[in-house]
ROTOR-634428 format. One line per field, with one value per residue (C-alpha): residue in three letters; x, y, z. Coordinates in Angstrom, 1 decimal, padded with zeros to 4 digits. Example, Ala and Ser with C-alpha at 12.3 -4.5 7.8 and 13.67 -1.06 7.14 Angstrom:
2
aa <- c(ALA,SER)
x <- c(012.3,013.7)
y <- c(-004.5,-001.1)
z <- c(007.8,007.1)
This chain:
549
aa <- c(MET,HIS,LYS,LYS,ASN,LYS,VAL,GLY,VAL,LEU,ALA,LEU,ALA,ILE,ALA,THR,ALA,PHE,VAL,VAL,GLY,CYS,SER,GLU,ILE,ASP,TYR,THR,ALA,SER,GLY,ASN,ASP,ASP,SER,LEU,PRO,LEU,PRO,SER,PHE,THR,ASP,LYS,ASN,SER,GLU,SER,LYS,GLU,GLU,ALA,PRO,PRO,ALA,ASN,ILE,THR,THR,GLU,MET,LEU,LEU,ASN,ARG,TYR,THR,ILE,ASN,LEU,THR,ASP,TYR,LYS,SER,SER,VAL,GLU,MET,GLU,SER,LEU,LEU,SER,GLU,ASP,GLU,LYS,PRO,LEU,THR,ASP,ILE,GLU,LEU,PHE,SER,GLY,THR,GLY,TYR,ILE,SER,LEU,ASN,ALA,TYR,GLN,SER,ILE,GLU,LEU,THR,VAL,ASN,VAL,PRO,ALA,SER,GLN,HIS,TYR,ASP,PHE,THR,LEU,TYR,ALA,CYS,GLY,ASN,GLY,GLY,THR,VAL,THR,LEU,ILE,SER,GLY,GLY,LYS,LYS,LEU,ILE,ASP,SER,GLU,SER,GLY,LYS,TYR,LYS,ARG,ILE,ASP,GLY,LEU,LEU,HIS,GLY,ALA,TYR,LYS,VAL,HIS,GLN,GLY,LYS,LEU,PHE,THR,GLU,TYR,ARG,VAL,SER,PRO,ILE,TYR,LEU,GLU,LYS,GLY,GLU,ASN,LYS,ILE,THR,LEU,GLN,THR,VAL,ASN,GLY,SER,ALA,PHE,LEU,ASP,LYS,LEU,ILE,ILE,THR,ASP,ALA,ASP,ILE,LYS,SER,GLU,ARG,TYR,GLU,LYS,ALA,GLY,THR,SER,ILE,ALA,GLY,ASP,GLU,ILE,ASN,TYR,GLY,ARG,LEU,GLN,THR,MET,SER,TYR,LEU,LYS,SER,ILE,TYR,GLY,LYS,GLN,THR,LEU,THR,ALA,GLN,TYR,CYS,THR,PRO,ASN,THR,ASN,ALA,GLU,ILE,ASP,VAL,ILE,TYR,ARG,ASN,THR,GLY,ARG,TYR,PRO,ALA,ILE,ARG,CYS,GLY,ASP,LEU,MET,TYR,TYR,THR,LYS,ALA,GLY,ALA,SER,LEU,LEU,SER,GLY,LYS,ASN,GLU,ASN,ILE,ASP,THR,GLU,LEU,ALA,ILE,GLU,TRP,ALA,LYS,GLN,GLY,GLY,MET,VAL,MET,TYR,SER,TRP,TYR,TRP,TYR,THR,PRO,ILE,GLY,LYS,THR,SER,LEU,TYR,ALA,VAL,ASP,CYS,GLU,PHE,ASP,VAL,THR,LYS,THR,ILE,THR,ASP,ASN,GLU,LYS,TYR,TYR,THR,LEU,SER,GLN,GLU,GLU,LEU,LYS,MET,LEU,LEU,ASP,ASP,GLY,SER,ILE,THR,GLU,GLU,CYS,TYR,THR,ILE,LEU,CYS,ASP,MET,ASP,SER,ILE,ALA,GLY,GLN,LEU,LYS,LEU,LEU,TYR,LYS,GLU,ASP,ILE,PRO,VAL,LEU,PHE,LYS,PRO,MET,ALA,VAL,THR,ASP,ASN,ALA,MET,TYR,TRP,TRP,GLU,LYS,ASP,GLU,GLU,VAL,TYR,LYS,THR,LEU,TRP,GLN,MET,MET,GLN,ILE,ARG,PHE,GLU,GLU,TYR,HIS,GLU,LEU,SER,ASN,LEU,ILE,TRP,ILE,CYS,PRO,VAL,THR,LYS,GLY,ARG,MET,TYR,PRO,GLY,ASP,ASP,TYR,VAL,ASP,ILE,ILE,GLY,CYS,ASP,ILE,TYR,ASN,ASN,SER,ASN,VAL,SER,ASN,LEU,GLN,GLY,MET,ILE,ASN,ALA,ASP,SER,LEU,THR,LEU,ASN,THR,LYS,MET,LEU,ALA,LEU,THR,GLU,CYS,CYS,PHE,THR,PRO,ASP,PRO,ASP,ILE,LEU,TYR,ARG,ASP,ASN,ALA,MET,TRP,LEU,TRP,SER,ALA,PRO,TRP,SER,GLY,LYS,TYR,LEU,ILE,ASN,SER,ASP,GLY,TYR,MET,THR,GLY,ASN,TYR,ILE,SER,VAL,SER,GLN,MET,LYS,LYS,ILE,TYR,ASN,HIS,GLU,LEU,THR,ILE,ALA,ARG,ASP,GLU,LEU,ALA,ILE,ASP,ASP)
x <- c(022.9,021.1,017.3,014.8,012.3,009.0,006.1,002.4,000.8,-002.2,-005.0,-005.5,-008.6,-010.4,-013.4,-015.3,-017.3,-016.3,-017.7,-015.0,-012.8,-009.8,-006.1,-004.1,-002.2,000.6,001.1,003.4,006.4,004.7,005.8,007.2,010.2,012.1,011.7,012.8,016.2,018.6,021.4,025.1,026.0,025.4,028.9,031.2,034.1,032.6,034.0,032.3,032.2,033.3,030.5,029.7,030.7,027.8,026.1,026.4,023.0,023.7,020.5,016.7,014.3,011.6,008.1,007.7,004.2,002.4,000.2,-003.5,-006.0,-009.5,-011.5,-014.9,-014.6,-016.7,-016.1,-017.6,-015.9,-017.8,-015.6,-016.7,-015.3,-011.8,-012.2,-010.4,-012.4,-012.5,-013.8,-017.5,-018.9,-020.8,-024.6,-025.8,-026.1,-029.0,-029.0,-025.7,-025.0,-023.9,-023.8,-022.5,-019.7,-016.3,-014.8,-011.4,-010.2,-007.3,-004.1,-005.8,-005.8,-007.3,-005.8,-007.2,-005.9,-007.6,-007.1,-007.8,-008.0,-006.0,-003.5,-005.6,-007.3,-009.9,-012.4,-012.6,-015.9,-016.1,-019.4,-018.8,-020.1,-018.9,-017.3,-015.7,-012.6,-010.2,-009.4,-006.5,-006.3,-002.8,-001.6,001.4,001.9,000.6,001.4,003.7,003.4,005.7,004.0,005.2,004.0,001.2,002.5,002.9,006.5,006.4,004.4,005.4,003.4,001.6,-000.8,-003.6,-006.0,-008.3,-011.9,-013.2,-016.1,-018.7,-020.5,-023.7,-025.3,-026.1,-023.6,-022.7,-020.5,-017.1,-014.6,-011.0,-009.4,-009.0,-006.0,-003.7,-003.3,-001.2,-002.9,-003.1,-002.9,-002.6,-002.4,-004.8,-004.7,-007.4,-005.9,-007.2,-005.1,-007.4,-010.7,-012.5,-015.0,-017.4,-016.8,-019.5,-018.2,-015.8,-016.8,-014.1,-014.9,-012.9,-012.3,-012.0,-009.7,-010.2,-010.8,-011.7,-010.1,-007.2,-009.4,-011.9,-009.4,-009.5,-007.0,-009.3,-007.5,-008.7,-009.3,-009.4,-005.7,-004.2,-000.5,001.1,003.6,000.8,-001.4,001.6,002.4,-001.1,-001.2,002.0,000.7,-002.4,-000.4,001.5,-001.4,-002.1,001.0,004.0,004.7,007.1,009.8,009.8,011.5,011.1,014.3,015.2,014.5,017.3,019.3,019.4,020.5,018.0,018.2,022.0,021.9,019.6,022.0,025.0,023.3,021.3,023.0,019.6,017.7,014.0,011.7,010.3,012.1,009.6,010.2,008.3,007.8,007.4,010.3,009.3,006.7,007.7,007.0,008.7,011.8,012.1,012.8,016.0,019.2,022.9,024.2,020.9,019.2,016.3,017.7,015.1,013.4,016.9,017.6,014.2,014.9,018.3,016.7,014.1,016.8,018.5,015.3,013.4,009.9,009.2,006.6,006.0,004.0,003.3,003.2,002.0,003.3,000.7,001.3,000.6,000.8,002.9,004.6,003.4,001.8,-000.3,-003.8,-003.0,-000.1,-001.5,-004.2,-004.6,-008.3,-008.5,-012.3,-011.4,-009.4,-012.5,-014.2,-017.5,-016.2,-014.3,-013.0,-010.7,-008.8,-007.3,-006.4,-002.9,-001.3,-001.6,-005.3,-005.7,-003.9,-006.4,-009.3,-007.5,-007.2,-010.9,-012.0,-013.3,-011.1,-009.4,-005.7,-006.0,-007.4,-004.7,-001.8,-003.2,-003.2,000.2,001.6,000.0,001.8,005.1,004.6,003.4,006.6,008.6,006.4,006.6,010.4,009.6,006.8,009.3,011.5,008.4,008.5,005.2,004.9,002.9,001.5,000.1,-000.7,-002.5,-002.3,-005.3,-005.2,-007.6,-007.3,-007.3,-003.7,-003.0,-004.5,-006.0,-008.1,-010.1,-013.2,-014.3,-015.9,-013.1,-010.6,-012.4,-012.7,-009.0,-008.2,-010.4,-009.1,-005.5,-006.2,-008.0,-005.3,-002.5,-004.1,-006.0,-003.8,-000.3,-001.1,000.4,-000.8,001.9,000.5,-001.0,-003.2,-003.0,-005.6,-004.2,-007.7,-008.8,-012.1,-014.9,-016.2,-012.9,-012.7,-012.9,-014.5,-013.5,-013.3,-010.4,-008.4,-006.3,-005.0,-005.9,-003.1,-003.0,-000.6,-000.2,002.4,002.2,005.5,004.4,005.3,001.8,000.3,-001.9,-004.8,-007.2,-006.1,-007.1,-010.5,-011.1,-010.0,-012.2,-015.2,-014.3,-014.9,-017.7,-015.2,-012.5,-009.1,-005.7,-004.3,-000.8,000.8,002.0,003.6,004.7,007.4,008.9,007.9,005.9,007.4,006.4,005.6,003.0,001.6,001.0,-000.4,-003.0,-003.8,-002.7,-000.5,-000.1,001.0,004.0,005.0,006.9,008.7,009.1,012.5,014.8,014.6,012.6,015.8,018.8,020.4,021.7,025.0,023.3,023.7,021.0,019.5,018.0,015.1,012.5,014.1,017.3,019.8,018.7,015.1,016.0,017.9,015.0,012.6,014.9,015.7,012.3,010.5,007.3,009.0,010.3,013.4,014.6,016.6,013.5,011.0,009.4,007.1,008.2,007.8)
y <- c(020.5,022.1,022.2,022.2,025.1,024.1,025.2,024.5,022.4,024.0,021.6,021.0,022.8,019.6,017.6,014.4,011.5,007.9,004.4,002.6,000.3,-001.7,-001.7,-004.8,-005.6,-008.1,-009.1,-012.0,-010.3,-008.7,-010.6,-013.4,-015.2,-015.1,-011.3,-010.7,-012.2,-011.5,-010.8,-011.5,-007.9,-007.0,-008.5,-005.6,-007.9,-009.3,-008.3,-005.3,-003.6,-000.1,002.3,005.7,008.4,010.2,012.4,016.2,017.9,020.7,021.1,021.2,019.2,021.7,020.7,019.8,020.8,018.6,020.4,020.4,021.8,021.2,020.3,018.7,015.2,012.1,009.0,005.6,002.5,-000.6,-003.6,-005.6,-002.8,-003.9,-007.4,-008.5,-009.0,-012.8,-012.6,-012.2,-010.6,-012.6,-012.0,-014.6,-012.3,-009.8,-006.0,-005.4,-002.2,-002.0,-005.3,-007.5,-007.9,-009.7,-012.2,-011.9,-015.2,-015.6,-013.7,-012.3,-008.6,-006.2,-002.8,000.4,003.9,006.9,010.3,012.9,016.7,017.9,016.8,016.2,013.4,011.1,008.6,005.1,003.4,-000.3,-002.1,-005.7,-008.9,-012.5,-015.0,-012.8,-012.1,-009.1,-006.8,-004.4,-001.1,-000.2,002.9,002.9,-000.8,-004.0,-006.6,-009.2,-012.8,-015.9,-017.8,-021.1,-020.8,-018.3,-016.1,-012.4,-011.2,-007.4,-004.4,-002.6,000.5,002.1,000.0,002.3,-000.1,-003.0,-003.8,-006.7,-008.0,-009.7,-012.8,-012.4,-011.8,-008.1,-005.6,-003.3,-000.2,-000.3,002.6,003.0,006.2,009.1,008.6,011.4,011.3,013.5,015.3,013.1,009.4,007.1,003.3,001.7,-002.1,-004.0,-007.3,-010.0,-011.1,-013.9,-015.4,-014.1,-011.4,-010.2,-006.7,-004.6,-001.0,001.5,005.1,007.8,011.2,014.2,013.9,016.3,015.2,017.9,016.4,017.7,014.7,016.8,019.6,017.1,014.8,015.0,014.3,012.5,010.0,006.4,005.1,007.0,007.4,010.9,011.3,014.6,013.1,011.3,014.4,016.5,014.0,013.8,017.6,017.7,015.1,017.1,020.3,018.7,016.5,017.4,019.8,017.5,013.8,012.2,009.9,006.4,003.0,-000.5,-002.0,-005.7,-006.7,-006.0,-003.9,-000.4,-001.8,-000.1,003.4,003.2,002.6,005.5,007.8,006.6,007.5,010.6,012.2,012.0,009.7,009.0,010.8,007.5,004.2,001.4,-001.9,-005.1,-006.8,-010.3,-011.8,-010.5,-013.2,-016.7,-018.3,-015.5,-015.6,-019.4,-018.5,-016.6,-018.6,-018.2,-014.8,-013.0,-011.4,-009.1,-005.6,-003.8,-001.8,-000.7,000.6,002.3,004.1,005.3,006.4,008.5,010.1,011.2,013.0,010.4,009.0,005.4,003.1,-000.6,-003.3,-006.6,-009.6,-012.2,-015.7,-018.3,-018.7,-022.5,-025.2,-024.9,-021.5,-019.5,-016.2,-017.8,-019.3,-022.0,-023.3,-023.5,-025.2,-022.4,-021.6,-017.8,-018.1,-019.8,-016.7,-014.7,-014.5,-012.8,-011.3,-008.1,-008.1,-010.9,-008.5,-006.7,-009.6,-010.6,-013.7,-015.5,-014.7,-015.8,-019.1,-019.8,-019.2,-021.5,-024.3,-024.2,-024.1,-020.5,-019.5,-021.6,-022.2,-020.0,-017.1,-017.5,-017.6,-014.7,-012.5,-013.6,-012.7,-009.3,-008.9,-009.7,-007.0,-004.6,-005.2,-003.9,-001.0,-000.1,000.5,003.2,004.6,005.0,007.1,009.3,008.1,008.0,005.0,004.7,001.2,-001.0,-004.5,-007.3,-006.4,-007.2,-008.7,-009.2,-013.0,-013.5,-014.6,-014.4,-016.5,-013.4,-012.6,-015.9,-014.2,-010.6,-010.2,-012.0,-009.7,-006.6,-008.2,-009.0,-005.4,-004.1,-006.7,-005.6,-001.9,-002.4,-004.6,-002.3,000.9,-000.2,-003.1,-002.0,001.8,002.3,005.8,006.5,004.5,006.0,003.2,002.6,000.3,-001.4,-002.2,-002.1,-003.9,-002.0,-005.1,-005.6,-002.0,-002.1,001.3,005.0,004.8,002.3,003.9,007.1,006.7,004.5,002.7,001.3,-001.6,-001.5,-003.3,-001.8,-001.8,001.2,004.8,005.9,007.7,004.9,007.3,004.3,003.3,006.7,006.5,003.1,004.2,007.3,005.0,003.2,005.9,008.3,010.6,011.2,009.8,010.8,008.3,006.8,004.4,002.1,-000.5,-000.3,-001.3,002.2,005.8,007.3,010.3,013.4,015.3,012.5,012.7,016.4,016.0,013.4,015.2,012.1,013.4,010.5,011.3,009.0,006.2,003.3,000.9,-002.6,-004.0,-006.6,-007.1,-003.9,-002.0,-004.1,-007.5,-010.0,-008.1,-004.8,-003.0,-001.4,-003.8,-001.0,-003.4,-001.0,002.3,003.9,006.1,009.1,008.5,008.1,011.4,013.1,011.8,012.7,016.2,017.2,020.3,018.2,015.5,015.7,013.9,013.3,016.5,018.5,017.2,019.9,018.1,020.2,023.5)
z <- c(005.1,002.2,002.6,-000.1,-000.4,001.0,-001.2,-001.0,-003.6,-005.2,-005.8,-009.5,-010.8,-011.5,-009.9,-010.4,-008.9,-009.3,-009.0,-007.0,-009.1,-008.1,-008.7,-009.5,-006.4,-005.9,-002.3,-002.9,-001.4,001.6,004.7,002.5,004.1,000.8,000.6,004.2,004.4,007.3,005.0,005.2,004.5,008.2,008.7,008.5,007.8,004.7,001.3,-000.2,-003.6,-004.0,-002.9,-004.1,-001.4,000.3,-002.3,-002.1,-002.3,-004.8,-006.6,-006.0,-008.1,-008.8,-009.7,-013.4,-014.1,-016.6,-019.1,-018.1,-020.7,-019.6,-022.7,-023.1,-024.6,-025.1,-027.2,-027.4,-028.7,-029.5,-028.6,-031.6,-033.9,-032.8,-034.1,-037.3,-040.5,-040.0,-036.5,-035.6,-032.5,-029.9,-029.6,-027.1,-024.1,-024.6,-024.1,-025.7,-027.7,-031.3,-033.2,-030.4,-027.9,-027.5,-025.1,-023.4,-022.0,-019.6,-020.6,-023.7,-024.6,-027.1,-028.2,-029.4,-030.2,-028.6,-030.2,-027.5,-028.2,-025.1,-022.5,-019.4,-017.4,-018.9,-017.4,-018.9,-018.3,-019.4,-020.0,-019.2,-017.6,-017.3,-015.0,-012.4,-014.4,-013.9,-016.8,-016.5,-018.3,-019.5,-021.5,-023.8,-024.0,-022.5,-019.9,-021.4,-020.6,-020.7,-023.6,-022.2,-018.7,-019.2,-016.4,-016.7,-016.8,-016.9,-018.1,-021.3,-020.4,-017.5,-015.4,-014.2,-012.6,-013.2,-013.7,-011.5,-013.6,-011.4,-012.5,-014.4,-017.8,-017.6,-019.0,-016.2,-016.1,-014.4,-013.9,-013.0,-011.7,-014.2,-016.5,-017.8,-021.6,-023.8,-026.6,-029.8,-030.2,-027.2,-027.2,-024.7,-023.9,-022.0,-020.8,-018.4,-015.5,-014.3,-015.4,-018.4,-019.3,-022.0,-023.1,-024.8,-025.1,-023.7,-023.1,-022.7,-021.3,-019.9,-016.2,-013.3,-010.5,-007.9,-004.5,-001.0,000.7,002.0,003.5,005.0,006.5,010.3,013.1,015.5,017.7,017.9,021.4,024.7,025.5,024.9,024.3,023.4,020.9,019.2,018.9,017.8,015.1,013.8,013.7,011.7,009.2,008.7,008.1,005.2,003.8,000.2,000.1,000.5,000.9,003.4,002.2,003.8,003.4,004.8,006.2,006.2,009.9,012.3,009.8,008.3,005.0,002.8,004.3,004.4,000.6,000.1,002.1,000.1,-003.2,-002.3,000.8,002.6,004.8,004.5,007.0,008.1,009.0,008.4,010.1,010.9,014.2,012.8,014.7,018.1,018.9,020.2,016.8,014.9,017.1,016.4,012.7,013.6,013.4,013.8,014.7,013.8,016.8,017.3,017.5,015.3,018.0,019.2,015.7,015.6,018.9,017.7,014.4,016.3,018.4,015.2,014.2,012.2,012.4,013.1,011.5,012.2,010.4,012.0,009.8,012.4,012.5,013.7,017.5,017.5,015.0,011.8,011.8,008.9,007.8,005.1,005.4,002.9,004.9,008.4,010.4,012.9,013.3,013.8,014.5,017.9,019.0,019.8,023.1,023.8,027.1,026.4,030.0,029.1,026.7,029.7,032.0,032.9,031.3,034.7,034.8,031.2,031.9,034.7,032.2,029.7,032.3,033.3,029.6,029.6,026.7,023.9,023.4,020.3,022.3,025.0,022.6,020.5,023.6,024.6,021.1,021.5,024.8,023.1,020.5,023.1,025.1,022.1,021.4,025.1,024.7,022.2,024.5,027.3,025.0,024.1,020.5,018.5,016.3,013.1,013.7,010.8,011.9,010.0,006.3,004.1,000.6,-002.2,-002.0,001.8,001.7,005.5,008.3,010.1,007.0,007.1,008.5,008.1,011.5,013.2,011.6,012.9,016.4,016.4,015.5,018.3,020.8,020.0,020.4,023.7,025.1,023.9,025.2,028.4,029.6,028.4,028.4,025.0,024.1,021.6,018.7,015.6,014.2,010.5,009.0,005.8,004.5,000.8,001.5,003.2,004.9,006.8,008.0,011.9,012.1,012.4,016.2,015.9,013.0,012.8,009.2,006.3,004.6,001.0,000.1,-003.7,-005.5,-009.0,-010.9,-013.0,-012.6,-011.7,-008.7,-007.6,-007.5,-007.7,-004.2,-002.9,-004.5,-003.0,000.5,000.4,000.3,003.5,006.1,007.0,008.8,006.2,007.2,005.9,003.4,003.1,000.5,003.2,001.0,-002.6,-005.1,-005.2,-004.4,-007.3,-009.1,-007.1,-010.4,-011.2,-007.6,-008.1,-011.6,-010.4,-007.2,-005.3,-002.6,-000.2,003.3,002.5,000.2,001.8,-000.6,000.7,001.7,000.1,-003.7,-004.3,-003.6,-002.7,-003.4,-000.8,-000.7,000.2,-003.2,-005.3,-007.9,-010.1,-010.9,-009.5,-009.1,-010.5,-008.7,-010.7,-009.8,-006.1,-006.2,-007.7,-005.0,-002.1,-003.4,-004.7,-003.4,-002.7,-000.6,002.9,004.0,007.6,007.8,006.8,009.4,011.4,013.8,016.8,015.0)
């Protein structure tokens, strides 16, 4: 098998400081039953369309270096200057600059043209206030909406991030991550995605994107359990961090459908097979029907034996009551799961049942711990095969979509409860704990986290640098960062350009890659883009892993 040349990535000669902003994130597909079908194409006897034969790897995709010319620049745009002649600026809120300010209501946008002197990165600082609305920043186009329903349809440009404008009547500065612009005229659009906001001015300056995150990131292990495979994996990840990025792909549960499609079109497999343990609890298993059965951990073990890495998320169905992932659909009270006695975290189910019967713990607490045991049982199968697992339970969203997000302190306690039970009771020392947190107040603490994950569904060909900047602010002891869920893997050239070399990028399963028949949809990534990703000198496919070296 042809192997790509491995080259180091020199950090771009650029540096800056940021006020943390936010990226627009769509979590509607994560863990959604509609996005996780158990498809008919697992039936080998079903009719199939003609497939391309396994691709021959005959070329290397070398780094395409973007032009970077560091040039001093500063420009200020008064928002009212963008109004038409028959529109007047607002003046009710005091302490504005210029002659007034403007209002952007839901779905509204305003456009400007920025003429920059050099191809490089630029900071965009917006001065705004209002009602808690969110304003996106898009270059090269705008976010189009369905005029009848008022819902957004697609982006005709590149979405770089969003300004979440807090409530109040004092114009405050908000920043998004540095944006790369080509020399000359560039179209910029500010557009609301919810709520409304008052915009006073926009300041644009040259930006420096050099970061010490890669050098500072440590390999400290959460918990007290030491496992050689876990330590070896963390050491390997540190050795490539900032230099190369691992390929990864989520699979439809109990299948290898997505990674098989990748192989058929690129001749390579991703370095990491990503799965979900959602159907391994009692409630989750009840959703399986017909010929479908839980074989995902068997597939993961076989994958590891073939030289690949294993990652698991856990989208957790409510253990009692209506079976659901979503807070809005269930009556499960997560606050009742918590006990003040940490000794209960390491008791057997028989002992826990006795505590339940005498009223020492709630039914919610008992069933939560039983669910943890079900998941631990599957992870133990990989432990017995000496397979380290990148483990990412309990995703976190901006709008508290899932039932485990109801309470910040409860979330952190649940996380700690799970880790203690897995490591001390089940003796699972093979887990690398990935915290999928974008909110600092939900972060369980450095002692409980190995890697920070960012779940960002941005259907734009950008590096998602803003997610890195947000995550950098969560931890005192710098952690390595991975793009643990996304629509598609960002272009490696753009990752290098923006100095945003994620440890890996893991596109979600189902519609993000394949249709119900198991063929590429092309809606998020094309075959040519996929070939570039899997044959690029900055990416690592399964056949290029060197953890044991």
